[in-house]
VOGU-3710 file (C-alpha; in Angstrom, 3 decimals, decimal comma):
1> xxxxxxxxxx> 144,975/29,898/40,373  141,869/31,487/41,888  142,414/34,244/44,439  139,748/36,282/46,239  139,417/39,825/47,517  136,889/40,640/50,233  135,835/44,283/50,561  133,832/45,472/53,589  132,292/48,920/53,343  129,777/51,149/55,053
11> xxxxxxxxxx> 126,777/50,008/53,011  127,690/46,411/52,233  130,352/43,808/51,669  131,400/41,963/48,553  133,773/39,224/47,543  135,236/38,729/44,085  137,302/35,821/42,814  139,845/36,430/40,048  142,432/34,587/38,062  145,924/36,039/37,922
21> xxxxxxxxxx> 145,102/38,019/34,750  142,484/39,959/36,709  139,531/38,265/35,020  136,518/38,006/37,302  135,385/34,426/37,871  132,697/34,838/40,531  131,372/37,414/42,964  128,827/37,839/45,721  127,462/40,909/47,471  125,518/41,557/50,661
31> xxxxxxxxxx> 123,786/44,834/51,504  123,313/46,259/54,969  122,582/49,709/56,341  123,911/52,195/58,816  121,938/52,675/62,000  121,557/55,634/64,317  119,837/59,007/64,736  120,752/62,543/65,812  124,290/62,429/64,523  125,002/58,847/65,613
41> xxxxxxxxxx> 126,078/56,654/62,685  126,767/53,011/63,409  127,297/49,581/61,920  126,318/46,388/63,719  129,311/43,996/63,627  126,932/41,048/63,932  125,195/42,098/60,718  128,493/42,758/58,939  129,874/39,343/59,913  126,645/37,678/58,759
51> xxxxxxxxxx> 127,054/39,431/55,414  130,650/38,253/55,106  129,562/34,680/55,813  126,821/34,835/53,189  129,239/36,182/50,583  131,782/33,469/51,305  129,122/30,761/51,186  127,648/31,985/47,907  130,745/32,802/45,893  132,008/29,249/45,459
61> xxxxxxxxxx> 128,813/27,942/43,867  129,822/28,870/40,317  133,562/28,215/40,598  135,266/25,301/38,850  138,238/25,242/41,211  139,109/26,112/44,818  140,041/29,536/46,130  143,671/29,305/47,223  144,014/32,619/49,058  142,120/35,755/50,018
71> xxxxxxxxxx> 142,799/39,127/51,573  140,466/41,624/53,201  140,067/45,365/52,654  137,751/47,350/54,882  136,388/50,748/55,781  138,623/52,697/58,121  138,125/54,208/61,574  135,355/51,839/62,765  136,316/49,405/65,508  134,982/46,112/66,846
81> xxxxxxxxxx> 135,554/45,229/70,501  135,195/41,674/71,832  135,417/40,232/75,325  137,107/37,129/76,706  134,334/34,901/75,295  134,517/36,588/71,866  131,219/38,391/72,426  130,877/41,678/70,524  130,679/44,567/72,971  128,754/47,139/70,988
91> xxxxxxxxxx> 128,168/48,691/67,621  130,798/50,419/65,504  130,807/54,163/64,969  131,472/55,054/61,331  133,430/58,016/60,016  130,676/60,639/60,086  129,457/59,881/63,614  129,531/63,084/65,650  130,816/61,398/68,808  134,428/62,254/69,435
101> xxxxxxxxxx> 134,209/65,968/68,619  134,740/67,163/72,245  137,218/64,342/72,769  139,536/65,765/70,103  139,866/68,895/72,227  140,563/66,749/75,262  143,275/64,823/73,418  144,889/68,070/72,283  145,227/69,184/75,894  147,619/66,256/76,351
111> xxxxxxxxxx> 149,296/65,991/72,935  149,685/68,892/70,508  148,366/68,882/66,951  151,909/69,005/65,635  153,007/66,003/67,724  150,004/63,941/66,663  150,758/64,756/63,038  154,431/63,907/63,522  153,621/60,538/65,132  150,634/59,398/63,075
121> xxxxxxxxxx> 150,879/61,284/59,787  147,271/62,418/60,148  145,763/65,643/61,498  143,812/65,276/64,733  140,139/64,833/63,864  136,955/63,208/65,125  137,045/61,270/61,843  139,500/58,771/63,287  139,157/56,007/65,867  141,034/57,442/68,861
131> xxxxxxxxxx> 138,552/60,243/69,745  135,674/57,765/69,386  137,506/55,231/71,548  138,014/57,947/74,160  134,283/58,689/74,013  133,605/54,972/74,581  136,047/54,902/77,484  134,299/57,860/79,139  130,695/56,872/78,441  130,665/53,052/78,398
141> xxxxxxxxxx> 132,519/50,129/79,954  133,360/48,619/76,559  137,069/49,471/76,580  137,531/48,035/80,072  135,744/44,812/79,075  137,475/44,464/75,709  140,048/41,709/75,429  140,748/42,732/71,841  140,039/45,861/69,824  139,933/45,392/66,066
151> xxxxxxxxxx> 139,503/47,346/62,920  137,124/45,470/60,609  140,067/44,177/58,567  141,731/42,294/61,407  138,373/41,349/62,956  137,444/39,381/59,840  140,986/38,001/59,645  140,642/36,871/63,271  137,294/35,226/62,563  138,795/33,338/59,618
161> xxxxxxxxxx> 142,134/32,304/61,163  142,062/32,945/64,902  145,158/35,158/64,507  145,483/38,927/64,904  147,355/40,873/62,268  146,419/44,233/60,761  147,839/46,203/57,851  149,746/49,407/58,377  147,172/51,289/56,311  144,226/50,179/58,472
171> xxxxxxxxxx> 146,148/50,746/61,705  146,918/54,267/60,502  143,215/55,164/60,523  143,085/54,930/64,310  145,130/58,105/64,926  147,213/55,979/67,295  149,789/54,412/64,953  153,370/55,574/64,428  153,516/56,029/60,667  157,302/55,748/60,307
181> xxxxxxxxxx> 158,196/53,334/63,104  155,224/51,142/62,066  154,198/50,394/65,661  151,287/51,354/67,893  151,809/54,598/69,783  151,554/53,641/73,451  151,308/57,317/74,358  148,221/57,885/72,217  146,476/54,597/73,028  146,810/55,262/76,761
191> xxxxxxxxxx> 144,764/58,448/76,394  141,726/56,219/75,727  142,743/53,664/78,354  143,900/51,120/75,778  146,949/48,874/75,985  149,061/47,792/73,019  148,172/44,181/73,871  144,529/44,830/73,015  145,498/45,744/69,461  146,512/43,433/66,591
201> xxxxxxxxxx> 150,084/43,175/65,326  150,714/45,717/62,512  152,350/44,160/59,422  152,890/44,832/55,718  150,061/44,226/53,275  150,550/40,900/51,555  151,656/39,118/54,737  150,194/35,666/55,352  148,024/35,630/58,496  147,344/31,916/58,444
211> xxxxxxxxxx> 145,194/29,134/57,050  141,433/29,317/57,448  140,218/27,559/60,597  138,797/24,076/59,856  135,517/24,820/61,640  135,068/28,058/59,682  135,847/26,313/56,394  133,267/23,631/57,216  130,642/26,224/58,211  131,084/28,187/54,988
221> xxxxxxxxxx> 131,654/25,286/52,613  135,189/26,426/51,733  138,429/24,606/51,165  140,356/24,137/54,375  143,543/25,006/52,489  142,709/28,685/51,905  145,456/31,006/53,106  144,317/34,377/54,466  146,619/37,337/53,829  146,700/40,884/55,142
231> xxxxxxxxxx> 144,906/43,360/52,894  144,467/46,961/53,949  142,318/50,027/54,346  139,805/49,962/51,518  141,100/53,157/49,930  144,674/51,892/49,670  143,398/48,545/48,355  141,384/50,370/45,686  144,403/52,457/44,702  146,428/49,300/44,116
241> xxxxxxxxxx> 143,511/47,731/42,248  143,394/50,792/39,994  147,088/50,557/39,139  148,425/53,315/41,397  151,932/51,919/41,840  153,793/55,189/41,277  153,240/58,941/41,493  151,307/60,667/38,702  148,136/58,563/38,821  145,119/59,311/40,971
251> xxxxxxxxxx> 142,446/56,802/41,946  139,047/58,333/42,636  136,689/55,950/44,396  133,012/56,849/44,104  131,185/54,941/46,795  129,076/56,053/49,760  131,744/58,729/50,127  134,216/59,839/47,446  137,930/59,458/48,090  140,831/60,275/45,784
261> xxxxxxxxxx> 144,051/58,420/46,571  147,383/59,864/45,440  150,871/58,503/46,080  153,349/60,734/47,879  157,007/60,684/46,936  158,026/60,207/50,581  156,512/60,311/54,066  155,416/63,914/54,541  154,109/65,647/57,645  154,110/69,361/56,937
271> xxxxxxxxxx> 152,475/72,399/58,501  150,429/72,808/55,342  149,118/69,254/55,622  148,204/69,880/59,241  146,255/73,046/58,415  144,487/71,511/55,408  143,617/68,087/56,842  145,883/66,123/54,493  147,084/62,773/55,790  150,170/60,668/55,138
281> xxxxxxxxxx> 149,145/57,006/55,197  151,206/53,860/54,509  150,433/52,413/51,098  150,010/48,775/50,146  153,462/48,658/48,556  156,215/48,596/51,217  157,773/51,992/51,972  155,170/53,894/49,954  152,820/56,509/51,352  149,464/57,865/50,189
291> xxxxxxxxxx> 147,314/60,864/50,864  143,528/60,746/50,673  141,191/63,526/49,589  137,652/62,879/50,770  134,160/64,126/50,007  131,953/62,713/52,739  128,817/62,824/50,572  128,866/61,041/47,212  126,747/57,944/46,652  124,825/58,747/49,794
301> xxxxxxxxxx> 123,893/62,155/48,333  122,900/60,681/44,972  120,705/58,112/46,729  119,133/60,808/48,899  118,307/62,913/45,847  116,774/59,881/44,142  114,615/59,028/47,146  113,680/62,590/48,086  113,938/65,211/45,338  113,307/62,821/42,445
311> xxxxxxxxxx> 110,981/60,367/44,171  108,297/60,681/41,503  110,741/60,066/38,648  112,214/57,138/40,546  108,781/55,570/40,929  108,072/55,970/37,209  111,413/54,365/36,351  110,556/51,425/38,572  107,174/51,064/36,856  108,773/50,764/33,417
321> xxxxxxxxxx> 111,725/48,706/34,624  114,418/51,306/33,905  117,302/52,168/36,181  116,784/55,646/37,645  120,407/56,741/37,336  120,661/55,512/33,738  117,551/57,486/32,845  118,688/60,673/34,602  122,195/60,454/33,150  120,678/60,298/29,668
331> xxxxxxxxxx> 118,495/63,349/30,299  121,248/65,367/32,008  123,797/64,673/29,260  121,678/66,748/26,867  121,834/70,004/28,829  123,950/72,623/30,547  122,852/74,343/33,726  123,802/77,431/35,694  122,752/75,793/38,971  125,396/75,286/41,634
341> xxxxxxxxxx> 125,248/72,821/44,525  127,374/72,640/47,662  127,374/68,891/48,388  128,018/69,165/52,152  124,651/67,655/53,103  125,394/66,999/56,787  129,182/66,742/56,612  132,066/68,065/54,549  135,388/66,613/53,465  138,538/68,244/52,157
351> xxxxxxxxxx> 139,698/70,930/52,049  137,723/71,828/55,204  136,615/68,723/57,094  133,467/69,398/59,111  130,989/66,875/60,492  128,257/69,405/61,088  127,999/71,092/57,672  125,024/72,012/55,506  124,413/71,730/51,776  122,960/74,216/49,318
361> xxxxxxxxxx> 121,275/74,317/45,922  121,718/77,766/44,363  120,024/79,253/41,313  116,572/77,657/41,446  113,703/79,273/39,568  110,182/78,139/38,744  111,570/77,048/35,377  114,267/74,744/36,782  114,029/71,202/35,462  114,751/68,050/37,497
371> xxxxxxxxxx> 117,621/67,047/35,235  119,300/70,421/35,920  119,324/69,734/39,660  120,576/66,208/39,025  123,393/67,447/36,779  124,357/70,192/39,246  124,657/67,637/42,055  126,987/65,513/39,920  129,044/68,521/38,897  129,335/69,722/42,501
381> xxxxxxxxxx> 131,283/66,664/43,600  133,740/67,134/40,733  134,226/70,794/41,710  134,699/69,916/45,373  137,264/67,226/44,573  139,148/69,546/42,248  139,294/72,170/44,989  140,655/69,562/47,405  143,177/68,387/44,810  144,415/71,923/44,149
391> xxxxxxxxxx> 145,165/72,272/47,870  147,262/69,102/47,730  149,440/70,247/44,818  151,637/72,204/47,236  153,003/68,785/48,268  154,547/68,319/44,833  151,644/66,191/43,605  150,882/66,353/39,888  148,632/63,687/38,434  148,190/63,200/34,707
401> xxxxxxxxxx> 145,403/60,634/34,842  142,524/59,720/37,128  141,161/56,176/37,375  137,537/56,154/38,537  136,435/53,188/40,648  133,497/52,138/42,799  129,793/52,180/42,081  129,899/55,654/40,554  132,263/54,423/37,835  129,269/52,843/36,100
411> xxxxxxxxxx> 128,156/56,332/34,984  129,787/57,522/31,758  128,415/60,994/32,449  130,250/61,104/35,776  133,552/60,120/34,171  133,190/62,673/31,390  132,376/65,433/33,897  135,522/64,536/35,863  137,642/64,756/32,696  136,103/68,101/31,723
421> xxxxxxxxxx> 136,358/69,676/35,191  139,933/68,497/35,879  141,114/68,942/32,294  142,967/65,599/32,297  142,267/62,079/31,053  139,904/60,018/33,155  139,766/56,252/32,748  137,304/53,524/33,585  138,587/50,082/34,444  137,363/46,692/33,343
431> xxxxxxxxxx> 137,037/45,787/37,020  134,915/48,527/38,582  135,461/47,105/42,066  139,124/48,033/42,429  139,054/47,318/46,160  138,511/43,589/45,736  141,082/43,493/42,931  143,660/45,237/45,121  143,013/42,653/47,846  143,426/39,869/45,294
441> xxxxxxxxxx> 146,802/41,293/44,243  147,875/41,437/47,904  146,830/37,828/48,507  148,490/36,621/45,297  151,678/38,497/46,190  151,613/36,855/49,632  151,414/33,437/47,977  154,295/34,201/45,612  152,092/34,162/42,504  153,402/37,662/41,695
451> xxxxxxxxxx> 156,966/38,696/42,424  155,835/42,190/43,454  152,780/44,389/43,822  153,865/46,212/40,682  153,855/42,973/38,696  150,439/42,115/40,091  148,990/45,470/39,022  150,561/45,145/35,566  148,996/41,705/35,091  145,583/42,321/36,615
461> xxxxxxxxxx> 144,572/45,984/36,132  142,883/46,537/32,769  141,756/49,905/31,353  138,315/49,814/29,751  137,894/53,327/28,315  139,663/56,700/28,342  137,585/59,887/28,676  139,359/62,971/27,375  138,480/66,582/28,229  136,076/68,018/25,648
471> xxxxxxxxxx> 137,475/71,250/24,264  134,041/72,841/23,886  133,396/72,363/27,627  136,741/73,541/28,970  135,890/77,243/29,297  132,330/76,496/30,430  133,449/74,310/33,310  136,342/76,568/34,283  133,916/79,464/34,601  131,475/77,404/36,673
481> xxxxxxxxxx> 134,293/76,129/38,859  135,419/79,684/39,674  131,828/80,563/40,625  131,621/77,392/42,718  134,708/78,414/44,700  133,211/81,845/45,399  129,948/80,270/46,558  131,861/77,831/48,738  133,812/80,597/50,430  130,643/82,580/51,116
491> xxxxx> 128,423/79,738/52,289  130,548/76,879/53,665  130,587/78,280/57,204  127,136/79,911/57,086  124,928/79,116/60,090
//
């Protein structure tokens, strides 16, 4: 059996086709870019849909058999609005877009922080969809014109099947979903002038949406027998694709942003979570809940440093045909540095979410080498994630292993730094794209190919290598981490 997972992110989309042992049989990727200036960050749904179509067209070319099912995992928070004629009514704000900041205050005049947390499981923040939808309602006529309002997950599902179903995990990212009752919160949606009827039906991951529409199958050159299943928010899909089926394992996805996903023992909505921006989100497995720790700058910061600070080195690497990151990893692995970097270049994640933050490189001298700056940037994200993780341990969380996924998992140096900084085993997976694998497991479970999500993860998730903490680095990194925390406390709120 061949089953596909489709993953739609901020910087591109990709589809991967697997057999039931988790072996990759074919894949296709399409790159696109955010748009916007002056704090506006947007995706064009037309471009995203075009990318999805290209991936679906291309992936079957090397397959020996038909895809029987697929599920979709997507970025959270961003919405797509369409009118009666299915016309797209505007671009999608992504997580770091500054619009919605005043609207959070407006929402809190009507519903308290504690009530929002109790209903949705997430702290009120401009990160989520509802404040951005309220901004749209106040400043555009999109909400009034919209027949349907989608997350990207159910938008692509609707394009493929003509039916509207969305996973609990994606619905949760709106800040308008009742996390325990598993229904839309009419009270919260009405704040932005939205009716429940404009939203898709929330269902469990691994629920069949329907068969692909004949006209879509013909357009894309696909089998008309493909069943489309509900996937989820990309972070929860990646957690499943990394084998997080019980507490004690963390999945750390290194993409445009960095997000660590950890399973909670039960649905929690505590005062501590409210104060420290820790969410309780439905997991892929029924009746499970996850919390996410996020660094809003990860791959985007590494790419910025490549194109700005290290532009000359990047150009030389291109001239000799060597990958820039491979070259810099090799140089940085040879050294230690006293430099410290605060990676909040424009925005900050946990433990203090802030969409108007500033970064810092501390310790520069005229003798500083490029590879020292590069290494310090990589270390900074490990320090920041450890600080976020330590805040979450008050919830009874205690992980003994971290699985690294996403594009950043290709760097052995990154994985070793994570093991050294956290002091626990870090693993790479055979399938670096855990998001597509998690979607595949959901689709296969929906078809009855696996009896449970747990069986699917056991069959399909394969560990490639284990990175253990290096004893000679333990004290070195602990000392640097303590200095990092002091620098963070002094400079995080500096203006």
